[in-house]
NUMI-126535 format. One line per field, with one value per atom (N, C-alpha, C): x, y, z; atom name; chain; residue in three letters; residue number from 1. Coordinates in Angstrom, 2 decimals. Layout:
<pts>
xx <- X	...
yy <- Y	...
zz <- Z	...
atom <- CA	...
chain <- A	...
res <- Ala	...
n <- NUM	...
</pts>
This chain:
<pts>
xx <- -82.38	-82.03	-81.21	-81.64	-80.95	-79.53	-79.41	-78.08	-77.17	-77.71	-76.92	-76.42	-77.29	-76.90	-75.80	-75.97	-74.96	-73.63	-73.69	-72.48	-71.78	-72.54	-71.96	-71.35	-72.04	-71.54	-70.24	-70.17	-68.95	-67.79	-68.06	-67.01	-66.49	-67.37	-66.96	-66.13	-66.59	-65.86	-64.50	-64.45	-63.18	-62.23	-62.72	-61.89	-61.35	-62.18	-61.73	-60.65	-60.81	-59.83	-58.48	-58.51	-57.26	-56.65	-57.43	-56.93	-56.12	-56.26	-55.51	-54.12	-53.14	-51.77	-51.22	-50.35	-49.72	-48.75	-48.67	-47.73	-46.30	-45.47	-44.07	-43.30	-42.52	-41.70	-40.43	-40.03	-38.80	-37.63	-36.44	-35.23	-35.17	-35.65	-35.66	-36.62	-37.79	-38.75	-38.15	-37.52	-36.87	-35.80	-34.98	-33.88	-34.43	-35.51	-36.10	-36.59	-37.22	-37.74	-36.60	-35.58	-34.45	-33.71	-33.53	-32.84	-33.63	-34.94	-35.78	-35.69	-35.67	-35.56	-34.21	-33.14	-31.82	-31.68	-32.27	-32.24	-32.92	-34.06	-34.80	-34.05	-33.59	-32.98	-31.59	-30.83	-29.46	-29.35	-30.47	-30.50	-29.53	-29.61	-28.74	-29.25	-28.33	-28.73	-28.02	-26.85	-26.07	-26.73	-27.04	-27.74	-26.84	-25.54	-24.62	-24.60	-24.61	-24.62	-25.91	-27.04	-28.32	-28.35	-27.84	-27.82	-26.91	-25.74	-24.79	-25.38	-26.06	-26.69	-27.80	-28.60	-29.65	-29.05	-27.99	-27.37	-26.79	-26.24	-25.72	-26.85	-27.99	-29.13	-29.67	-29.73	-30.20	-29.26	-27.98	-26.98	-27.14	-27.25	-27.33	-28.72	-29.76	-31.10	-31.16	-30.57	-30.52	-29.68	-28.57	-27.69	-28.37	-29.09	-29.79	-30.85	-31.49	-32.54	-31.95	-30.69	-30.04	-29.48	-29.21	-28.57	-29.61	-29.23	-30.18	-29.72	-28.44	-28.00	-27.80	-27.94	-27.76	-26.32	-25.37	-23.96	-23.68	-24.22	-24.01	-24.60	-25.78	-26.42	-25.61	-25.04	-24.23	-22.98	-22.33	-21.14	-21.50	-22.64	-23.10	-23.38	-23.93	-24.21	-22.91	-21.87	-20.59	-20.00	-20.16	-19.71	-20.49	-21.80	-22.65	-22.18	-21.90	-21.46	-20.14	-19.21	-17.92	-18.08	-18.97	-19.20	-19.95	-20.82	-21.58	-20.66	-19.61	-18.65	-18.01	-17.82	-17.22	-18.17	-19.46	-20.46	-20.82	-20.98	-21.43	-20.27	-20.57	-19.57	-19.43	-18.42	-18.20	-19.42	-19.98	-21.14	-22.35	-22.58	-23.72	-23.54	-22.31	-22.07	-22.28	-21.82	-22.04	-23.54	-24.30	-25.75	-26.38	-25.88	-26.36	-26.11	-24.90	-24.56	-25.45	-25.68	-26.54	-27.97	-28.50	-29.85	-29.94	-28.90	-28.88	-28.84	-28.05	-27.95	-29.27	-29.99	-31.28	-32.34	-32.23	-33.27	-32.98	-31.76	-31.43	-32.01	-32.28	-32.77	-31.75	-32.22	-31.34	-30.60	-31.02	-30.39	-29.00	-27.93	-26.57	-26.27	-26.91	-26.63	-27.11	-28.07	-28.67	-28.09	-27.15	-26.56	-25.58	-25.58	-24.66	-23.53	-22.31	-21.15	-20.96	-21.53	-21.32	-20.35	-19.20	-18.18	-18.06	-17.72	-17.57	-16.48	-16.67	-15.70	-14.45	-13.30	-12.03	-11.22
yy <- 99.21	98.63	97.34	96.55	95.31	95.59	96.61	96.97	97.46	98.23	98.74	97.58	96.61	95.44	94.64	94.40	93.64	94.39	95.71	96.51	96.44	96.56	96.49	95.12	94.10	92.74	92.54	93.03	92.88	93.66	94.83	95.61	94.87	94.28	93.55	92.33	91.58	90.37	90.74	91.79	92.24	92.67	93.39	93.82	92.64	91.63	90.45	89.70	89.61	88.89	89.60	90.92	91.67	91.86	91.71	91.86	90.67	89.54	88.36	88.42	88.24	88.21	86.80	86.47	85.15	85.10	83.99	83.89	83.97	84.69	84.83	83.58	83.07	81.90	82.34	81.61	81.93	81.29	81.69	81.11	79.61	79.20	77.78	77.00	77.60	76.95	76.77	77.85	77.81	76.71	76.68	75.71	74.29	74.09	72.76	72.27	73.17	72.80	72.49	73.34	73.12	71.84	71.59	70.38	69.14	69.17	68.03	67.76	68.81	68.63	68.02	68.48	67.94	66.50	66.18	64.80	63.89	64.34	63.54	63.44	64.57	64.59	63.94	64.06	63.54	62.21	61.70	60.40	60.38	61.38	61.44	60.48	59.75	58.79	59.04	59.63	59.88	60.97	60.69	61.67	62.87	62.65	63.76	64.69	64.10	64.88	65.70	65.10	65.80	66.96	66.72	67.77	68.92	68.59	69.62	70.43	69.75	70.42	71.36	70.92	71.78	73.03	72.85	74.02	74.98	74.44	75.28	76.07	75.41	76.10	77.20	76.94	77.96	79.16	78.89	79.96	80.87	80.28	81.08	81.67	81.05	81.64	82.92	82.90	84.12	85.20	84.79	85.74	86.37	85.55	86.07	87.09	86.90	87.85	89.21	89.24	90.50	91.23	90.52	91.12	91.70	92.77	93.40	93.38	93.49	93.60	92.23	92.19	90.95	90.47	91.42	91.06	90.32	90.83	90.19	88.79	88.64	87.32	86.34	86.84	85.97	85.52	86.43	86.08	85.09	85.29	84.38	83.00	82.97	81.68	80.92	81.62	80.96	80.42	81.16	80.67	79.41	79.43	78.29	77.06	77.24	76.13	75.57	76.45	75.98	75.17	75.60	74.85	73.55	73.59	72.40	71.31	71.71	70.74	69.92	70.56	69.85	68.88	69.04	68.19	66.98	67.22	66.15	65.30	64.07	63.21	63.67	63.14	63.52	63.21	62.02	61.62	62.50	62.79	63.64	65.05	65.54	66.89	66.93	65.90	65.86	65.84	65.08	65.03	66.39	67.07	68.41	69.39	69.37	70.26	69.99	68.71	68.33	68.84	68.68	69.16	70.68	71.35	72.82	73.27	72.62	72.99	72.77	71.72	71.44	72.45	72.98	73.88	75.35	75.68	77.08	77.51	78.81	79.31	79.08	78.99	78.75	80.01	81.15	82.41	82.49	82.71	82.65	83.71	84.85	85.89	85.51	84.63	84.31	83.06	82.44	81.24	81.61	80.82	81.02	80.04	80.51	79.68	78.56	77.40	76.22	75.34	75.12	74.34	72.99	71.96	70.62	70.59	69.73	69.57	68.90	69.43	68.88	68.27
zz <- -98.79	-97.52	-97.73	-98.70	-98.99	-99.50	-100.35	-100.87	-99.76	-98.84	-97.72	-96.86	-96.62	-95.84	-96.53	-97.83	-98.58	-98.63	-98.80	-98.82	-97.46	-96.38	-95.04	-94.78	-95.21	-95.03	-95.80	-97.03	-97.83	-97.22	-96.64	-95.99	-94.77	-94.00	-92.81	-93.18	-94.17	-94.59	-95.17	-95.98	-96.55	-95.45	-94.48	-93.35	-92.57	-92.39	-91.66	-92.44	-93.75	-94.57	-94.59	-94.74	-94.79	-93.41	-92.38	-91.02	-90.55	-91.22	-90.82	-91.43	-90.60	-91.09	-90.95	-91.85	-91.81	-90.64	-89.94	-88.83	-89.34	-88.62	-89.00	-88.61	-89.54	-89.25	-88.56	-87.56	-86.84	-87.57	-87.17	-87.76	-87.49	-86.32	-85.98	-86.87	-87.17	-88.07	-89.46	-89.92	-91.23	-91.27	-90.21	-90.14	-90.07	-89.32	-89.20	-90.56	-91.31	-92.62	-93.60	-93.62	-94.52	-94.17	-92.88	-92.45	-92.84	-92.65	-93.02	-94.52	-95.32	-96.77	-97.15	-96.50	-96.82	-96.34	-95.19	-94.70	-95.70	-96.21	-97.19	-98.51	-99.03	-100.36	-100.40	-99.31	-99.30	-98.57	-98.08	-97.39	-96.21	-95.35	-94.18	-93.12	-92.48	-91.46	-90.13	-90.14	-88.94	-88.11	-86.84	-86.00	-85.67	-85.53	-85.29	-86.50	-87.68	-88.92	-89.02	-88.67	-88.70	-87.72	-86.51	-85.49	-85.89	-86.42	-86.87	-88.02	-88.92	-90.05	-89.57	-88.59	-88.04	-87.40	-86.61	-85.97	-87.00	-88.08	-89.16	-89.82	-90.06	-90.65	-89.73	-88.44	-87.49	-87.51	-87.46	-87.45	-88.67	-89.84	-91.05	-91.29	-90.77	-90.87	-90.05	-88.87	-88.03	-88.71	-89.30	-89.96	-91.18	-91.97	-93.15	-92.78	-91.65	-91.22	-90.90	-90.50	-90.15	-91.36	-92.43	-93.61	-94.55	-95.20	-96.11	-97.56	-97.81	-99.20	-99.82	-101.12	-101.88	-101.80	-101.77	-101.68	-100.37	-99.26	-97.97	-97.95	-98.55	-98.58	-99.42	-100.51	-101.37	-100.62	-99.92	-99.15	-98.05	-97.42	-96.38	-96.96	-98.15	-98.80	-99.05	-99.47	-99.71	-98.40	-97.30	-96.01	-95.61	-95.87	-95.57	-96.35	-97.63	-98.48	-97.97	-97.57	-97.07	-95.78	-94.89	-93.66	-93.95	-94.94	-95.31	-95.85	-96.56	-97.09	-95.98	-94.82	-93.69	-93.02	-93.20	-92.55	-93.42	-94.71	-95.61	-96.10	-96.47	-97.11	-98.56	-99.25	-100.64	-101.51	-101.33	-102.13	-101.82	-100.56	-100.17	-100.74	-100.69	-101.22	-102.74	-103.44	-104.89	-105.20	-104.43	-104.62	-104.32	-103.28	-102.94	-104.08	-104.65	-105.76	-106.96	-107.23	-108.35	-108.14	-106.93	-106.63	-106.72	-106.25	-106.34	-107.79	-108.59	-110.01	-110.73	-110.36	-110.98	-110.57	-109.36	-108.86	-109.15	-109.55	-109.83	-111.17	-111.30	-112.59	-113.69	-114.88	-116.03	-116.47	-115.98	-116.36	-115.72	-116.51	-115.98	-114.92	-114.96	-113.97	-112.58	-112.51	-111.22	-110.57	-111.20	-110.63	-109.53	-108.50	-107.38	-107.58	-107.37	-107.63	-106.64	-106.91	-106.09	-106.84	-106.26	-106.93	-106.26	-107.03	-106.44	-105.39	-104.41	-103.34	-103.89	-103.50	-104.02	-102.92
atom <- N	CA	C	N	CA	C	N	CA	C	N	CA	C	N	CA	C	N	CA	C	N	CA	C	N	CA	C	N	CA	C	N	CA	C	N	CA	C	N	CA	C	N	CA	C	N	CA	C	N	CA	C	N	CA	C	N	CA	C	N	CA	C	N	CA	C	N	CA	C	N	CA	C	N	CA	C	N	CA	C	N	CA	C	N	CA	C	N	CA	C	N	CA	C	N	CA	C	N	CA	C	N	CA	C	N	CA	C	N	CA	C	N	CA	C	N	CA	C	N	CA	C	N	CA	C	N	CA	C	N	CA	C	N	CA	C	N	CA	C	N	CA	C	N	CA	C	N	CA	C	N	CA	C	N	CA	C	N	CA	C	N	CA	C	N	CA	C	N	CA	C	N	CA	C	N	CA	C	N	CA	C	N	CA	C	N	CA	C	N	CA	C	N	CA	C	N	CA	C	N	CA	C	N	CA	C	N	CA	C	N	CA	C	N	CA	C	N	CA	C	N	CA	C	N	CA	C	N	CA	C	N	CA	C	N	CA	C	N	CA	C	N	CA	C	N	CA	C	N	CA	C	N	CA	C	N	CA	C	N	CA	C	N	CA	C	N	CA	C	N	CA	C	N	CA	C	N	CA	C	N	CA	C	N	CA	C	N	CA	C	N	CA	C	N	CA	C	N	CA	C	N	CA	C	N	CA	C	N	CA	C	N	CA	C	N	CA	C	N	CA	C	N	CA	C	N	CA	C	N	CA	C	N	CA	C	N	CA	C	N	CA	C	N	CA	C	N	CA	C	N	CA	C	N	CA	C	N	CA	C	N	CA	C	N	CA	C	N	CA	C	N	CA	C	N	CA	C	N	CA	C	N	CA	C	N	CA	C	N	CA	C	N	CA	C	N	CA	C	N	CA	C	N	CA	C	N	CA	C	N	CA	C
chain <- A	A	A	A	A	A	A	A	A	A	A	A	A	A	A	A	A	A	A	A	A	A	A	A	A	A	A	A	A	A	A	A	A	A	A	A	A	A	A	A	A	A	A	A	A	A	A	A	A	A	A	A	A	A	A	A	A	A	A	A	A	A	A	A	A	A	A	A	A	A	A	A	A	A	A	A	A	A	A	A	A	A	A	A	A	A	A	A	A	A	A	A	A	A	A	A	A	A	A	A	A	A	A	A	A	A	A	A	A	A	A	A	A	A	A	A	A	A	A	A	A	A	A	A	A	A	A	A	A	A	A	A	A	A	A	A	A	A	A	A	A	A	A	A	A	A	A	A	A	A	A	A	A	A	A	A	A	A	A	A	A	A	A	A	A	A	A	A	A	A	A	A	A	A	A	A	A	A	A	A	A	A	A	A	A	A	A	A	A	A	A	A	A	A	A	A	A	A	A	A	A	A	A	A	A	A	A	A	A	A	A	A	A	A	A	A	A	A	A	A	A	A	A	A	A	A	A	A	A	A	A	A	A	A	A	A	A	A	A	A	A	A	A	A	A	A	A	A	A	A	A	A	A	A	A	A	A	A	A	A	A	A	A	A	A	A	A	A	A	A	A	A	A	A	A	A	A	A	A	A	A	A	A	A	A	A	A	A	A	A	A	A	A	A	A	A	A	A	A	A	A	A	A	A	A	A	A	A	A	A	A	A	A	A	A	A	A	A	A	A	A	A	A	A	A	A	A	A	A	A	A	A	A	A	A	A	A	A	A	A	A	A	A	A	A	A	A	A	A	A	A	A	A	A
res <- Met	Met	Met	Lys	Lys	Lys	Arg	Arg	Arg	Leu	Leu	Leu	Phe	Phe	Phe	Leu	Leu	Leu	Phe	Phe	Phe	Ser	Ser	Ser	Leu	Leu	Leu	Ser	Ser	Ser	Val	Val	Val	Val	Val	Val	Ile	Ile	Ile	Thr	Thr	Thr	Gly	Gly	Gly	Met	Met	Met	Leu	Leu	Leu	Phe	Phe	Phe	Gly	Gly	Gly	Gln	Gln	Gln	Thr	Thr	Thr	Ala	Ala	Ala	Pro	Pro	Pro	Gln	Gln	Gln	Arg	Arg	Arg	Thr	Thr	Thr	Ala	Ala	Ala	Glu	Glu	Glu	Asp	Asp	Asp	Glu	Glu	Glu	Ala	Ala	Ala	Arg	Arg	Arg	Lys	Lys	Lys	Gln	Gln	Gln	Thr	Thr	Thr	Ala	Ala	Ala	Met	Met	Met	Met	Met	Met	Ile	Ile	Ile	Arg	Arg	Arg	Asp	Asp	Asp	Leu	Leu	Leu	Cys	Cys	Cys	Leu	Leu	Leu	Thr	Thr	Thr	Asp	Asp	Asp	Ser	Ser	Ser	Leu	Leu	Leu	Gln	Gln	Gln	Lys	Lys	Lys	Asp	Asp	Asp	Thr	Thr	Thr	Leu	Leu	Leu	Tyr	Tyr	Tyr	Arg	Arg	Arg	Leu	Leu	Leu	His	His	His	Val	Val	Val	Lys	Lys	Lys	Phe	Phe	Phe	Ala	Ala	Ala	Arg	Arg	Arg	Leu	Leu	Leu	Arg	Arg	Arg	Arg	Arg	Arg	Gln	Gln	Gln	Leu	Leu	Leu	Ser	Ser	Ser	Ser	Ser	Ser	Arg	Arg	Arg	Tyr	Tyr	Tyr	Asp	Asp	Asp	Arg	Arg	Arg	Ser	Ser	Ser	Ala	Ala	Ala	Thr	Thr	Thr	His	His	His	His	His	His	Leu	Leu	Leu	Phe	Phe	Phe	Ile	Ile	Ile	Asn	Asn	Asn	Glu	Glu	Glu	Leu	Leu	Leu	Lys	Lys	Lys	Gly	Gly	Gly	Ile	Ile	Ile	Leu	Leu	Leu	Thr	Thr	Thr	Asp	Asp	Asp	Glu	Glu	Glu	Gln	Gln	Gln	Tyr	Tyr	Tyr	Arg	Arg	Arg	Arg	Arg	Arg	Phe	Phe	Phe	Val	Val	Val	Arg	Arg	Arg	Leu	Leu	Leu	Gln	Gln	Gln	Ala	Ala	Ala	Asp	Asp	Asp	Ser	Ser	Ser	Leu	Leu	Leu	Pro	Pro	Pro	Arg	Arg	Arg	His	His	His	Pro	Pro	Pro	Arg	Arg	Arg	Arg	Arg	Arg	Arg	Arg	Arg	Ile	Ile	Ile	Gly	Gly	Gly	Ile	Ile	Ile	Lys	Lys	Lys	Pro	Pro	Pro	Lys	Lys	Lys	Gln	Gln	Gln
n <- 1	1	1	2	2	2	3	3	3	4	4	4	5	5	5	6	6	6	7	7	7	8	8	8	9	9	9	10	10	10	11	11	11	12	12	12	13	13	13	14	14	14	15	15	15	16	16	16	17	17	17	18	18	18	19	19	19	20	20	20	21	21	21	22	22	22	23	23	23	24	24	24	25	25	25	26	26	26	27	27	27	28	28	28	29	29	29	30	30	30	31	31	31	32	32	32	33	33	33	34	34	34	35	35	35	36	36	36	37	37	37	38	38	38	39	39	39	40	40	40	41	41	41	42	42	42	43	43	43	44	44	44	45	45	45	46	46	46	47	47	47	48	48	48	49	49	49	50	50	50	51	51	51	52	52	52	53	53	53	54	54	54	55	55	55	56	56	56	57	57	57	58	58	58	59	59	59	60	60	60	61	61	61	62	62	62	63	63	63	64	64	64	65	65	65	66	66	66	67	67	67	68	68	68	69	69	69	70	70	70	71	71	71	72	72	72	73	73	73	74	74	74	75	75	75	76	76	76	77	77	77	78	78	78	79	79	79	80	80	80	81	81	81	82	82	82	83	83	83	84	84	84	85	85	85	86	86	86	87	87	87	88	88	88	89	89	89	90	90	90	91	91	91	92	92	92	93	93	93	94	94	94	95	95	95	96	96	96	97	97	97	98	98	98	99	99	99	100	100	100	101	101	101	102	102	102	103	103	103	104	104	104	105	105	105	106	106	106	107	107	107	108	108	108	109	109	109	110	110	110	111	111	111	112	112	112	113	113	113	114	114	114	115	115	115	116	116	116	117	117	117	118	118	118
</pts>
C-alpha cells in the first residue's frame, strides 16, 4: 500500500513538472533585453539613439521568428549590422565589433563577418 501511494505521488509530481511550460518571449521582450544590453555595454546616452535601436531590434526580432534557414538568418544579420552602423557613432560601433568578436566562438567557420565601419 505504501509503495502504491509513493508511486502515485511520484507520477503526479512528475506530471505536474512536465506539464509546466516556459512562457514564450515575444519579439518585443527580446528587443527590450537586447537593447538594454547594448545600452549598458556601449554606454548609450542619447534617447533618440536608444529608441531607434529598440525599434531596430523589434523589427529584426520579428523577422528572425519568420525565417527558418541559416542562410536567411545570416543575410538578416548583415542587414541588421548595416542599419546599426547608421545608428551608432564610430566609437560605439568599434566597441560593438570588439564585444562581438570577444563573444563569438573561436571556431573560424562559425564567425559572422562583422567588418569595421569605414
